[in-house]
N, C-alpha and C positions, 0 to 999 in steps of 0.2 A: 878828715881822719878821726877826729874825736868822736864824730857821729858813728863811724864804722865800729870803733872800739866799743862804744856804748851798746850798739846793737848786738855785737858778738858776745859781750858780757851778759846782756839780757838773755840771749839764747842759751848760754852756758848755764845760767841760773835756772832757767826753765827746763832745760833738757836733762839735768842731772837725775831727778827721781825716775827710775826706770818703770816704777809701777804707775806713774802718772799717765793720764789719757793723752793720746797723740795730739788732741786739739790744743793742749798746753804747749806743744812743740811748734806752734805757729804764732805769728804776730800780726797785728793789724797796723798798716802804715797808710799814710796819705801822701800823694804827690800832687803837684800843681797840674791843673787841667789845661794843657795846651795841645795843639794839633800834633806836634812832633812827639811829645811824650806819650800821648794816647796811642799813636801809631806804634811806638816801640812796645808799649804794654800789650797791645793786641798781638803783636808778633811773638811776644814771650808767652802768650796764652795763660796769663795769670788769672786768679779768681777775684774778679772785680765785685765788690760788695755794693757800692753806691757812689753817687756823685753828690757833693754837698759844698756849697759856698766856693764854687770854682776849684774844688779839689776832688780827686778820685781816691777812694778808699779801697785797699787791696789786702787780701789775706796772703801772707807769704811764709814759706818755709825757708830753711837755711839755704838751699840751692837757689831759690828765687832771690834771696838777698844777694847772693853772689852775682846773679845776672844783673841786678840793679846797679851793683857796684861797678861791674864791667862796663855798663852803658853810661856810667857817671850820672845817674838820675838822682837828684836830691830828694829826700823824703823826710817825713816826720813820724816818729813812733806814736801810735794812737791807741795801743792795746788797752791801756787801763782806763780809757774813756768809754769802753764798750762792755756790753754784757758778753759772757757771764762773769767777767772779771769783777764787776760790781758785786758787792757782798750779797745784795738782795737775790741775785740769780744763782750764786754759787751754792747756797744752802737749799738743797732739794730734800724734802722730807721723805722718809720711807724708802730710801734706796738711791741708786745712782741716777735714776731718771725720775724720782719722786712720784707724783701723781700722774705723770705721763705714762702711757702704757708701753711696755716692751712687747715684743711679739708673743711671748708665752703668756703674759698677763692678758693681752687682748684676746688671745685664743680662749683662755679660760672664761673670760667674761662673755664672749659671744656664745659659747656653748651653754653657759649658765642661763643666758636669756632664752635660748632655745628650750632648755629644760623647763624653765618657769612659765614660759608663754608659748607652749608648743602649738596652741591652736592658731596663732597668728605669726609666729617667728620660726624661721627655718634657716639653718646655717648650711651653706653649700661650699664645698672645696672646689674652686674653679680650676685648680692646677697647681703645679709646684713652681717656686721661684728657682733661680739659677742654682742656689745652694740647697735646694730641697725643702724649703719651708712652704707650708700650705698658704695659698692666697684665698682668703675666705670672702664670701659674699653673705650678707644677711638679707634674706628676703622677708618682707612684711606684707601680709595680706590677710583678709578674713578667711579665705580658703587657700591657705598657704601651700598646700600640696596639690592644688589644682592649677591649671593654666586657663584663666578666664579671659574672656574678650573684654578687657578693660585697660585703662591707661597704665603705662609703666614709666617709672622714674628711675634715674640712675644718679647716685652720688658716690664720688670716689675721693680718697685722700692719699696723701703720701706718695706721689710720684717721686718727690725729692726727699731724701733721707733726713736731712737736717731740719725739715719743716714739721716738727713734732705736733704742733697745734692742729695741723691738717689731718692728723689721725683722729684727734679727740672730737672735733666738731661733727663729722659724719657719724662717728660711733654714738655720740650723745643724742643725735637725732633718732637713731634706731632705738636707743634706750628710752627716750621720751615717748615715742609712739607706742611701744608695747606696754609701758608702765601706765600710760594714761588712756589706753584704749577703752577700758570699762567705765571710766569716770568722766571723760571729756567728750562731749557729744560731737564736737567738730573733728577731733582726732578719729573717733569711731567712723564718722561719715566718710572721711578721706580714705582711711584704711579699707573700708568696705567697698570702695569704688575704684581702687587701683592696686597695683603691685609695685612696691617700693624696694629697689635693690640698692644696697649700700656696701661698698668695698672700702672700709676705712683704711686699710693698709695694703697698698699695691706693691710697695717696695720693701718687703720685710728684711731682706739681707742688708740693704743699705741702712735701714733704721737701726738694726742691731749694731752695725759697724759705727754708726753715729753715736749710739749710746755708750759703747764700751771702748772705742778706740779714738775716733776723730770726730768731734762734735760738728764740724763744718762739712762732713761728707755729704755729697749731693746725689751721686749717681747710684746705679746698682753695683754689683760686685763682679762683673765680668772681668776675667783675666784677659787683657788685650794682647798678651804675648810679647809685649815690647817693654815690660817693666811697669806699665801703667794699668790701672784698673778702672772699670766702670763705663757703662753707656748711660746717657741721659734718657730715661724712659719717655720723657716728654718731648723728645726729638726723634722718636723711633717709630711713629705711626706713618702710615703709607701715603697720606694725602700730601702731595708735593714734598715728599721726603727727599732730602738732599738737593733741593732746588738751587740753593746757593750756599756759600760759606759764611754768609752774614747771619742768617737765621738759624744755623746750626754749624757744627764744625766737623771736618773730616779727620781731625787729629785726635787720636785716642786719649791723649793726656788732657784734652780740653774738658771743662765742666759741662759743655753742651755738645759733647761727642755724640753723633747720631747713630753710631753702630755701622756694621758692615753692609746692612741692607734693612729695608723697612721690615718691621716686626721680627727682627733678628733675636729679640729678647723674650724669654718666657713670660715676663711680667706684662708686656704689651700683647702678646699672643692670647692670653686668657681674656683680655678685654675684646680683642677682635672676635674671638670665638663666641663670647657671650652675646655680643651685639648681633652676630649672625643668627643667633637663636631667638632673640627677643625682638620686641617692637617698641622701643623706648620713645617717649614723647618729648623728653627734655633731660638735660645733663648739667650737673655742676661738678667741676673738678676743683678741689680745695688745695690751696697753696698758702704760703706766707713768705714775705710780709708785704704790706703796702696799703691795705684798706682800699681795695679797688675791685670793680667788677668789669671784666673784659669779655668781649664777644668777638667772633670771627669778622674779618679774616686776620690771621696773624702773619701770613706769608706775604701780604701786600698791603699797601695803604689804601687800596681801592675798596669801597664798601661791597657787601653782598647784596643780592637782590632783595633780601629780607631785612635790610639794615634798620628800617624804621621800627619794625616789630621787635627785633632784638634789642634795640635801644629803649623802646618803651617798657619792655619787661625788666630790663636792667634798672631803669629809672624807678619803677615800682618797687623793686627789691631794695634799692638804695634808700628810698624813702621809708620803707618799713624798718630797715635796720636803724636808721637815724632816730626813728620814733621811740626806740627803747631807751638808749642811753645818751643820745645826742651825737654819737660818733658818725662822722661823714665818710661814706665809702663812695669815692668818685667812680665814674663809669664811662665806658667808651669802647671803640674798636681797638683791638690790640695792636694791629699793624700800623694804624694811623696815629695812635696816641702815645705809644710807648716805644716799641722797637719791633723789628721783624723777627719772626720765628718760622721755621718750617718743620714739618713732621710732628707737630704737637697734637694733643688729643682733641681739642675742641674744633680745630680746623678739620680733623678727620671725621668727627661725629657729625658736624654740620655738612661738610662737603660730600660725605658718603650717604648720610641718612636724612639730611635736610631737616634737622630738629634743632630747636633752640639750645644752644650750647654755651656754657659760661665757665671761665676761669675766675674763681673768687679768691682774691688775695686777702687773707685774714690779717688782723692787727699783729704787731703795731704798725704805725704809719711809716716809720723809717727806722734806720739802724740806730739813730741817736736815742730812740725810745725802746730799744731792746732788740730790734732785728729779729733773728730767728729764736731769740731767747725770751719767750713769754714766761712771766712768773707763774707759778702753779695757781696762785689765787686768781689769775686772769682767765683760766680755762672756762669756768662756768659763766662768767659775764660775757665772754666772747661768744659762747654758744647761745646764751639767752638773747643777745641782740641779733643773731643770725636766724634764730628759729622762725620768726614771722615771715622772713623771706623764703625759707624752705617750705613752710606750709603754703605760702602763696603760690609758689611754683608747682607744688603738688596739685593745688586747687585749679590752677590754670590748665594743667594737663588733663585733669578730669573733665573740665568744662569743654575743652577743645579736642577731646579724644575722637580720633577718626577723621578730623578735618584736615590735619596736616597744615604746615605753614606754606606749602606749595602743593596744591592739589595734583599737579601734573606728576609729582614725585610720590604720591601717596602709595604706601607699600601694603601689600597683603601680609597678614601674619604668617610667619614661616618658621620652620624648625630645622633648617639645614638637612643634614643626613638623617635626622629623626622625624622627618615630615610624615612618614607613613606609619609611625608607631602608634599603637592605640593609646599608650600612656605617654603623653608629651610633657609630663611634669618633671621628668628627670633631666638634669643638666649637669655635666661634669661629674663630680663625686660628692655625694652627700656626706656631711660630717655628723655622726651620731655617737655620743658618749666617747668622743675623742678618737673614734675609729674611722677609717676611710673605706667606704664601700664604692667600688667602681660602678659607674653607670653601665648597665647592659642594655637597656631599652633606648662809603663816601668819606672823606676825611673829616674828622671832628676832633675837638679837644676834649680831654677828659672833663666830664661834666658833673656838677652837683645836680641835685634832683630838681626836675621841673614837672608840674602836674601834667600827666598824659593819660591816654586811655589805651589799653592793650587788648580790648575786647572782653575784659573780665568785668562783670557787673559789680557794682559797689556792694561789698558785704563785710561783715565783721569777722575778724580772725580772733578767736579766743585762745589765749595762751595761759590760761589759768587765772593768775591774779590780775591780769589786765586784758582789755579787749581793744583791738586796733582796727580802725576802718582802713581798708586797703586803698581807698580813694581820697582819704583826707590826711594830708600832711603838707607842711610848709616848704617852700623852696629853700634850698640849701645854698650856702656860700662856699665857693671853691676855696680849698686850702692848698696852696702850691707846695709841692715837695717833690723830691727826687725818689726814684724807685730803683730797685735792683732787677736783674733779669730773672725770669722764671718761665 
């Protein structure tokens, strides 16, 4: 009873300021991890953050608290042990989201890059989000307004609204490439030989809601018509969509709600349509947190036919990341090593197009070290350690362009409904000067790195102040920790 009174008192203290953000209207609690309790939690469809030291950590609102009381589930209040309640994370300089980009700020910066580097950078509006915000792609290539027969890469961030760092890392890749094109010979060589597509913010509606109202918001902002909001974009792709209720949820209130049908959401539709027009060689979808590199399948614990190659590339990227700051990014098959998912992006890109596809969970390593709340000063170091892996995957794609990881599935370049157009450079709606012009034309455990070969010759990657050999790095030691669902 005392615990219930304490919890209600805490809620009252937190709820009083009406101008406060909604995320202050939630608390983090932990409960003992046992089979019966976990079963009840799953039935309640609560937002599970992590498992740690035989306890399950959960984000709860007042109604969730009442459910726990009704089920007589004992809990411990943990809120003040987590970010952003720690002072370091509460003070964001320069605004409500500090150096992290809002939708409007990112839009301005993307258009500024296009204006300053128009010979290699082009901003394209792929379509509108549910609430009418533009979903932008930054295309980088030496002949950026032409469609050349060369390798194409795809980097995407922010499927999930609360994962702010996943916006910054792909955006900083684009910024790095255009700013270093004239001065860094390796960057110039890569950009001249491929087309790099970057969508830093796939879920702009969710991000804005996370910034202004509820920091832990994950999904898009679909009104589900039953009092709940949001579809999880990373459960809305068509490959094995809705296969079961473990890898996604049929319940609209769930944080992994898959939607009413595959590609029901405009955010995933723009990705579907872009891939139908392009011929991508490799994909990275950025998330946080966990410091882990995952590859298909997610819907099953059985490996793909290309498991060895996917594992080798992941090992190479993990080693390159570790070589910068010493941080360990474990790697492995998503469905075998973590949990099952269905309708996620990398299963779709691999299953449909047979290309190396990765979910890269950015730091921190766990909730105890910040969870979704990376400090502003962490943005640049996180990008810096990921940059060699990004350049490596671009280089891998250039070297393997046209070969395909499965020759029987090699695709001809195609342009969907625009196949017969003379000008095949147009896709979607191009963004110029802020205006929109419509287009008329096998099971394995998560691993630390082991020296392997993925068919890429040993070469040096130059990232400015240091050079890293992609074939020379030391084996890593596995660091055990628990992760959240993504």
